[in-house]
C-alpha positions as CSV (number, residue, x, y, z in Angstrom):
1,M,-6.6,10.6,7.1
2,R,-7.7,9.3,3.8
3,S,-4.2,9.3,2.4
4,L,-3.0,6.9,5.0
5,F,-5.9,4.6,4.2
6,V,-4.9,4.6,0.5
7,L,-1.3,3.9,1.3
8,L,-2.0,0.8,3.2
9,F,-4.1,-0.5,0.4
10,M,-1.3,0.1,-2.1
11,L,1.3,-1.4,0.1
12,S,-0.4,-4.7,-0.4
13,F,1.4,-5.3,-3.7
14,S,4.2,-7.3,-2.2
15,V,6.4,-10.2,-3.0
16,I,4.9,-13.7,-2.7
17,G,7.7,-16.1,-2.3
18,L,10.2,-14.2,-4.3
19,S,8.6,-14.7,-7.7
20,Q,6.3,-11.7,-7.6
21,S,7.0,-8.1,-6.6
22,I,4.9,-5.1,-5.5
23,V,7.6,-2.8,-6.9
24,G,5.9,-0.5,-9.4
25,T,2.8,1.7,-9.6
26,W,-0.7,0.7,-8.4
27,Y,-4.0,2.4,-8.6
28,I,-7.4,2.5,-6.9
29,D,-9.4,4.1,-9.7
30,E,-12.6,4.6,-7.7
31,A,-10.8,6.5,-5.1
32,G,-8.4,8.3,-7.4
33,W,-5.2,7.1,-5.7
34,K,-1.8,6.2,-7.0
35,L,0.7,4.2,-5.0
36,S,4.3,3.7,-6.0
37,F,6.6,1.1,-4.4
38,K,10.3,1.3,-4.9
39,S,12.8,-1.5,-4.7
40,D,14.6,0.3,-1.9
41,G,11.7,-0.4,0.5
42,T,10.0,3.0,0.3
43,Y,6.6,4.1,-1.0
44,A,4.8,7.2,-2.1
45,V,1.1,8.0,-2.4
46,D,-0.5,10.5,-4.7
47,L,-4.0,11.2,-3.6
48,G,-6.1,12.5,-6.4
49,V,-3.5,11.5,-9.0
50,D,-2.6,15.2,-9.4
51,G,1.2,14.7,-9.5
52,T,1.6,15.7,-5.8
53,I,3.1,13.2,-3.4
54,D,0.9,13.3,-0.3
55,I,2.3,10.4,1.8
56,T,5.7,8.7,1.9
57,G,7.0,5.8,4.0
58,K,8.8,2.5,4.3
59,Y,7.6,-1.0,3.8
60,T,8.8,-4.6,4.4
61,I,7.5,-7.9,3.3
62,D,7.6,-11.2,5.2
63,G,5.9,-14.0,3.2
64,Q,2.4,-12.7,2.5
65,T,2.6,-10.0,5.2
66,L,3.2,-6.4,4.2
67,T,4.2,-4.0,7.0
68,I,4.1,-0.2,6.3
69,K,5.0,2.9,8.3
70,D,4.4,6.4,7.1
71,D,7.2,9.0,7.5
72,A,4.9,11.6,8.9
73,G,1.4,11.9,10.4
74,C,0.4,8.7,12.0
75,T,3.6,6.7,12.1
76,A,2.2,3.5,13.7
77,E,2.9,0.3,11.8
78,G,0.3,-1.3,9.7
79,K,0.3,-5.0,8.9
80,Y,-1.6,-6.4,5.9
81,K,-2.0,-9.8,4.3
82,F,-1.6,-9.4,0.5
83,G,-1.7,-11.2,-2.8
84,L,-0.9,-10.6,-6.4
85,E,-3.3,-11.9,-9.2
86,S,-3.2,-11.2,-12.9
87,G,-2.2,-7.5,-12.8
88,S,-4.0,-6.7,-9.6
89,M,-3.1,-6.7,-6.0
90,W,-5.3,-7.2,-2.9
91,V,-4.6,-6.2,0.7
92,D,-6.5,-7.4,3.8
93,P,-5.8,-5.7,7.1
94,I,-4.3,-7.6,10.0
95,S,-3.6,-4.7,12.4
96,D,-3.0,-1.0,12.0
97,G,-2.6,1.6,14.7
98,C,-3.7,4.4,12.3
99,S,-7.5,4.4,12.1
100,E,-7.4,6.7,9.1
101,R,-5.4,4.2,7.1
102,N,-7.1,1.0,8.1
103,P,-9.7,-0.1,5.5
104,Q,-11.4,-2.7,7.7
105,Q,-11.8,-5.0,4.7
106,K,-9.9,-6.4,1.7
107,V,-9.0,-3.8,-1.0
108,Y,-8.0,-4.3,-4.6
109,F,-5.4,-2.3,-6.7
110,R,-4.7,-2.2,-10.4
111,K,-1.1,-2.3,-11.7
112,G,-0.2,0.8,-13.6
């Protein structure tokens, strides 16, 4: 599912050390995806940026590893290495049991 793939990418906006945070809104403009991370450990994905939430789930951060798990659909955990750089975030898959969500390569997001 394309929405799961977007979600994993967006979840990459994580905390490095404790000085940077993924909390906020992130975009993949080319794909038309919007990912919002909340401080309570939840996320929401709007595919098509049409105002409709298509995917929700929970995330945790351990160092530079972001772990996500969708609330519905494929609920296998996905693990990604991530980093924050100058208003952008990248995520690089480590492992993900949801093939629809696993990008197979590093993905970049823009902070909204």
